[in-house]
C-alpha positions in Angstrom: -11.7 85.4 72.0 -9.8 83.8 74.4 -11.0 80.4 76.5 -11.2 82.1 79.9 -8.3 80.4 82.6 -10.5 77.6 84.9 -9.1 76.7 88.1 -10.1 73.6 90.0 -11.5 73.2 93.2 -8.3 71.8 95.6 -8.5 67.9 96.6 -6.9 67.9 100.2 -8.6 64.1 100.2 -5.1 62.6 99.4 -2.8 65.4 100.8 0.3 63.8 102.4 -0.2 64.0 106.7 2.9 65.8 107.0 1.0 68.8 104.8 -2.5 68.4 106.0 -1.6 68.9 109.6 -0.2 72.0 110.1 -2.6 73.7 106.6 -5.6 72.2 109.6 -4.1 72.5 112.9 -3.4 76.9 111.4 -7.1 77.3 109.4 -9.2 76.0 113.3 -6.7 77.8 115.2 -7.6 81.5 113.5 -9.5 84.1 115.3 -13.0 84.6 115.0 -13.5 87.5 113.1 -15.6 90.5 115.5 -17.6 91.5 113.6 -18.7 94.4 115.3 -15.7 95.7 114.4 -15.7 95.3 110.8 -19.3 97.1 110.7 -17.7 99.7 112.8 -14.8 100.2 110.0 -17.0 99.9 107.6 -19.7 103.3 108.1 -16.3 105.1 109.2 -15.2 104.2 105.0 -18.9 105.0 104.4 -18.9 108.7 106.2 -15.4 109.8 104.9 -16.9 108.9 101.5 -19.8 110.4 102.2 -18.2 113.3 103.1 -15.4 113.7 100.1 -18.2 113.0 97.8 -20.2 116.5 99.2 -16.5 118.3 99.5 -16.3 117.6 95.7 -19.9 118.6 95.0 -19.7 121.6 96.7 -16.2 122.8 94.7 -18.4 121.9 91.5 -20.7 124.2 92.4 -17.9 126.8 93.2 -16.3 126.2 90.2 -19.7 126.8 87.9 -20.6 130.0 89.6 -17.0 131.7 89.1 -17.9 130.9 85.1 
């Protein structure tokens, strides 16, 4: 069996200032996530999945009764 590919944790300690500064500026300037919006979107997706599953079960039940 092949060995799994392992990725090391990047070390930013010795990164040149010219490269590291823009990276940290971008990280620090990224807006905070809107958890309420994410939760609402997740709930909407869950409702849609439930609806699709119920339709599939109903379709399968109709197919069983017609056989």
